C-alpha positions in Angstrom: -12.3 -41.3 -1.5 -11.7 -44.8 -2.7 -9.7 -46.9 -0.8 -8.0 -50.1 -1.8 -9.4 -53.1 -0.4 -8.3 -56.9 -1.0 -11.4 -58.6 -0.3 -14.7 -57.5 -1.0 -17.7 -58.4 0.5 -19.5 -58.8 -2.8 -19.9 -59.4 -6.2 -22.1 -58.0 -8.8 -23.1 -60.2 -11.4 -24.9 -59.5 -14.6 -28.2 -61.7 -15.9 -27.6 -61.3 -19.7 -31.5 -62.7 -20.3 -33.2 -60.2 -17.6 -30.5 -57.6 -18.3 -30.6 -57.3 -14.4 -27.3 -56.8 -12.1 -27.8 -59.0 -9.0 -25.6 -58.9 -5.7 -23.6 -62.2 -4.7 -22.5 -61.9 -1.0 -19.2 -63.6 -1.6 -17.3 -61.8 1.7 -20.0 -63.2 4.2 -21.2 -66.1 2.1 -22.8 -69.0 4.1 -22.4 -72.8 3.9 -25.4 -74.3 2.2 -26.1 -76.6 5.2 -26.5 -73.6 7.6 -29.8 -72.9 5.7 -31.3 -76.1 7.0 -31.0 -75.0 10.8 -31.8 -71.6 10.3 -34.2 -69.9 12.5 -36.9 -67.6 10.9 -38.1 -64.2 12.0 -35.5 -64.3 15.0 -35.6 -61.1 16.9 -32.9 -59.6 19.8 -34.5 -56.6 21.5 -32.0 -56.7 24.3 -30.3 -53.4 25.0 -27.2 -54.7 26.7 -26.7 -57.0 23.6 -27.2 -54.2 20.9 -24.2 -53.7 18.8 -25.3 -49.9 18.4 -25.4 -49.1 22.2 -21.7 -50.4 22.4 -20.1 -48.8 19.5 -19.3 -45.3 20.6 -15.7 -45.9 21.5 -14.8 -47.6 18.3 -17.1 -46.3 15.7 -16.1 -43.1 13.5 -19.2 -41.4 12.2 -19.6 -39.7 8.8 -22.4 -37.5 9.8 -23.6 -36.5 13.5 -26.8 -34.4 14.5 -27.8 -33.3 18.0 -31.3 -32.1 18.6 -31.7 -30.9 14.8 -28.0 -29.2 14.6 -25.2 -30.8 12.5 -22.2 -31.7 14.5 -18.7 -30.7 13.5 -16.5 -34.0 13.1 -12.7 -34.0 12.7 -10.7 -36.9 11.0 -10.4 -39.8 13.1 -12.6 -38.6 15.6 -14.6 -41.1 17.6 -18.5 -41.0 17.9 -19.3 -38.1 20.0 -21.2 -39.0 23.3 -24.0 -36.4 22.7 -26.1 -37.2 19.4 -29.2 -37.9 18.3 -28.7 -39.1 14.8 -25.4 -40.7 13.4 -24.4 -41.9 10.0 -22.0 -44.7 10.3 -20.1 -47.2 8.1 -21.8 -50.6 8.0 -19.7 -53.0 9.9 -21.0 -55.8 7.5 -21.2 -53.8 4.0 -22.5 -55.3 0.9 -20.4 -52.7 -0.9 -16.7 -51.0 -0.3 -14.7 -48.4 -2.0 -12.2 -49.2 -4.3 -10.2 -47.4 -7.3 -11.5 -50.1 -10.1 -14.5 -51.8 -10.9 -12.4 -54.5 -12.5 -15.3 -55.6 -14.9 -14.5 -59.2 -16.4 -16.2 -61.9 -18.7 -16.8 -65.4 -17.3 -18.0 -67.2 -20.4 -21.1 -65.9 -21.5 -21.5 -63.8 -18.3 -19.9 -60.5 -16.7 -19.1 -59.7 -13.4 -17.3 -56.9 -11.5 -16.3 -55.9 -7.7 -19.1 -54.6 -5.6 -17.8 -51.2 -5.5 -19.5 -48.4 -3.5 -20.7 -47.4 -0.2 -22.8 -48.8 2.6 -23.7 -46.7 5.6 -26.2 -47.0 8.7 -28.3 -44.2 9.7 -29.0 -44.4 13.4 -31.2 -42.8 15.9 -30.4 -42.4 19.5 -33.1 -44.2 21.5 -33.1 -48.0 21.5 -36.9 -48.4 21.1 -38.2 -45.4 19.9 -39.0 -45.0 16.4 -40.5 -42.9 13.8 -44.4 -43.3 15.0 -43.3 -42.0 18.3 -40.9 -39.0 17.1 -42.1 -35.6 16.9 -41.9 -33.8 13.4 -38.6 -32.3 14.1 -36.9 -35.5 15.0 -38.3 -37.0 11.6 -37.1 -33.9 9.9 -33.3 -34.8 11.4 -33.6 -38.1 9.6 -34.5 -36.8 6.5 -31.6 -34.1 6.7 -29.3 -37.0 7.4 -30.6 -38.8 4.3 -29.9 -35.8 2.0 -26.6 -34.8 3.7 -25.1 -38.3 2.9 -26.8 -38.4 -0.3 -25.1 -35.3 -1.6 -21.6 -36.5 -0.1 -21.9 -40.1 -1.9 -23.3 -39.0 -5.2 -19.9 -37.3 -6.2 -17.8 -40.5 -5.4 -16.3 -42.3 -7.9 -18.4 -45.1 -9.9 -21.8 -44.2 -8.1 -24.6 -44.2 -10.4 -27.1 -44.7 -7.9 -27.9 -44.1 -4.2 -30.5 -46.4 -2.5 -32.1 -45.2 1.0 -34.1 -47.7 2.7 -35.5 -48.8 6.0 -36.1 -52.6 7.1 -38.3 -52.5 10.4 -38.9 -55.8 12.2 -37.6 -59.4 11.4 -40.1 -59.8 8.9 -39.1 -56.9 7.1 -35.2 -58.3 6.9 -34.1 -56.4 10.0 -31.6 -58.4 12.3 -30.9 -55.6 14.8 -34.0 -54.1 16.9 -32.4 -50.7 17.3 -34.2 -48.2 14.9 -32.1 -47.5 11.8 -32.0 -47.3 8.3 -29.5 -47.5 5.4 -27.9 -46.0 2.5 -26.2 -47.7 -0.3 -24.2 -46.0 -3.1 -23.6 -48.4 -6.0 -22.1 -48.4 -9.7 -25.5 -49.6 -10.9 -29.1 -48.7 -11.7 -31.2 -51.3 -9.9 -33.9 -52.9 -12.0 -36.9 -51.7 -10.1 -36.0 -47.9 -10.4 -34.9 -48.6 -13.9 -38.6 -50.0 -14.9 -39.9 -47.1 -12.9 -37.9 -44.6 -15.1 -38.7 -46.2 -18.3 -42.5 -46.1 -17.5 -42.5 -42.4 -16.9 -40.2 -41.7 -19.7 -42.8 -43.7 -22.1 -45.8 -41.6 -20.8 -43.6 -38.3 -21.1 -42.9 -39.2 -24.7 -46.8 -39.8 -25.4 -48.2 -37.2 -23.3 -45.3 -34.6 -22.8 -46.2 -34.7 -19.1 -45.3 -36.3 -15.9 -47.3 -39.5 -15.3 -46.9 -39.1 -11.4 -48.3 -35.7 -11.8 -51.2 -37.1 -13.7 -52.0 -39.8 -11.3 -51.5 -37.2 -8.3 -54.1 -34.8 -9.5 -56.5 -37.7 -10.2 -56.0 -39.1 -6.7 -56.3 -35.7 -5.1 -59.4 -34.9 -6.9 -60.9 -38.2 -6.5 -59.8 -38.6 -2.6 -60.5 -42.2 -2.2 -56.8 -43.2 -2.0 -55.5 -40.0 0.0 -54.2 -41.1 3.5 -52.9 -37.6 4.2 -51.9 -34.4 2.5 -50.3 -31.1 3.5 -48.9 -28.1 1.5 -46.3 -30.0 0.1 -46.7 -34.0 0.0 -49.6 -36.4 -0.6 -49.8 -39.6 1.2 -51.7 -42.3 -1.0 -52.5 -46.0 -1.2 -51.3 -47.0 -4.6 -53.9 -47.7 -7.3 -52.2 -50.8 -8.2 -50.9 -52.0 -4.7 -48.5 -54.9 -4.8 -49.4 -55.7 -1.1 -52.3 -54.7 1.1 -51.9 -51.1 2.3 -48.8 -50.5 0.2 -48.4 -46.6 0.5 -46.5 -43.9 -1.3 -45.4 -40.4 -0.2 -44.9 -37.8 -3.2 -44.0 -34.4 -3.4 -46.7 -32.3 -5.2 -44.1 -30.2 -6.9 -42.6 -32.0 -9.9 -39.1 -33.1 -8.9 -36.8 -35.8 -10.3 -34.3 -35.6 -7.8 -34.7 -36.0 -3.9 -31.4 -34.4 -2.9 -32.5 -30.8 -4.0 -35.1 -31.0 -1.7 -35.5 -27.7 0.5 -35.7 -27.2 4.1 -39.3 -26.0 4.2 -40.2 -29.3 2.0 -38.2 -31.4 4.5 -40.7 -30.1 7.3 -43.6 -31.1 5.3 -41.9 -34.4 4.2 -41.2 -35.3 7.9 -44.9 -34.5 8.9 -46.2 -37.0 6.0 -43.8 -39.7 7.1 -44.5 -39.5 10.6 -48.4 -39.7 9.9 -48.0 -42.4 7.4 -46.1 -44.6 9.9 -48.1 -43.9 13.0 -51.4 -44.5 11.0 -50.1 -47.9 9.7 -48.8 -48.8 13.5 -52.3 -48.0 14.9 -54.2 -49.6 11.7 -52.3 -52.8 11.6 -50.9 -53.6 15.0 -47.4 -52.4 14.6 -46.4 -54.2 11.3 -43.2 -55.1 10.3 -42.4 -52.9 6.9 -39.9 -51.6 4.5 -39.6 -48.2 3.1 -37.3 -47.1 0.2 -36.8 -44.0 -2.0 -37.3 -44.1 -5.6 -35.3 -41.0 -7.1 -33.5 -40.1 -10.4 -30.0 -41.9 -10.4 -26.9 -40.1 -9.6 -25.1 -40.6 -13.2 -25.3 -37.3 -14.6 -28.0 -37.9 -17.0 -31.3 -35.9 -17.3 -34.0 -37.4 -15.9 -36.5 -34.4 -15.4 -39.5 -36.7 -16.7 -39.3 -38.5 -13.4 -41.0 -37.8 -10.1 -39.2 -38.7 -6.8 -41.1 -40.5 -4.0 -41.1 -42.9 -1.0 -42.5 -46.3 -0.9 -44.0 -47.9 2.3 -44.5 -51.8 2.0 -46.2 -53.3 5.2 -45.5 -57.0 5.5 -49.0 -57.9 5.3 -48.5 -61.2 3.0 -45.8 -63.5 2.0 -44.8 -64.2 -1.6 -45.8 -67.9 -2.9 -45.9 -69.7 -5.9 -48.0 -67.6 -8.2 -45.9 -64.4 -7.2 -42.6 -66.0 -7.6 -43.3 -67.6 -10.8 -45.1 -64.9 -12.4 -44.1 -61.6 -10.8 -47.8 -60.5 -10.2 -48.3 -59.8 -6.9 -51.5 -60.4 -5.1 -52.9 -57.6 -2.7 -56.0 -58.9 -0.4 -57.8 -55.5 0.1 -58.7 -52.8 -2.0 -56.6 -49.8 -2.0 -59.5 -47.3 -1.8 -60.7 -49.5 1.4 -57.2 -49.6 2.8 -56.9 -45.7 2.7 -60.2 -45.3 4.3 -59.2 -47.5 7.1 -55.9 -45.7 7.5 -57.7 -42.4 7.6 -59.7 -43.3 10.6 -56.6 -44.1 12.6 
């Protein structure tokens, strides 16, 4: 339920040329001079200094699991002592609930409040992460993703729900304790919109799903396949943006991640575990980002789309060409990357 807040942590601003929305972090804005002395890629790994290790007496979770079983939570109850996965409100949210977007014009521009929800999905162990998990433990994380997605998609103003993980300082993580995040927002982000538009263009031309066509080719060709089971395929992208970019696709056509069934979640957990374990072993435990691409939660029909996860290890840094043109340079052929990963 929306709660009134006097000060927002962010503001959504619309670029009238690119037609993109961007987030300006007004609530935690920094002074310009602070960037001069910023230490890059700092990392705090101390368990005694970890905010997630000290939070049980003060946090109210939105969801809790203990060894695969969902725990009952009452209004106002503090985080239970026994848990293996928690969903928590982010203490420093990029978006907050409110009863109005308060859209407004500023000259040729337009803006609105950063209305939405920002949560953290936390696993218990301070150092153990997905490559060291069991399939059952990974599935618990997937269960948490789905549960929170289904709750947040029904909230007012929510059009898209982003689920993502930043692992390591090079990927933007500021806390070492393994965690991922869910952000529910009133706009559809440009990256997923381009993906949806491209899928729709192919659908109109061929009356079929472009992702299904790519998967059919890749499974037969085998060169870029890293792993597959009954329900999912792990593949190195044909047009990889970075070296060792990897995607996880359901074999069955579906536009909506939140409709995943229990057996499929087990298969997805196995695919996730295998993909991240191979990346860790092959690339010496790289920093990475992974994120979900799924149809927006705005009530429109996106049956032409095919949901999936994207994993981008931090194998390169964008420089002038990439930033200026938007064209990324990957330093290894995806076919060779997949072959290398299969061996690990």
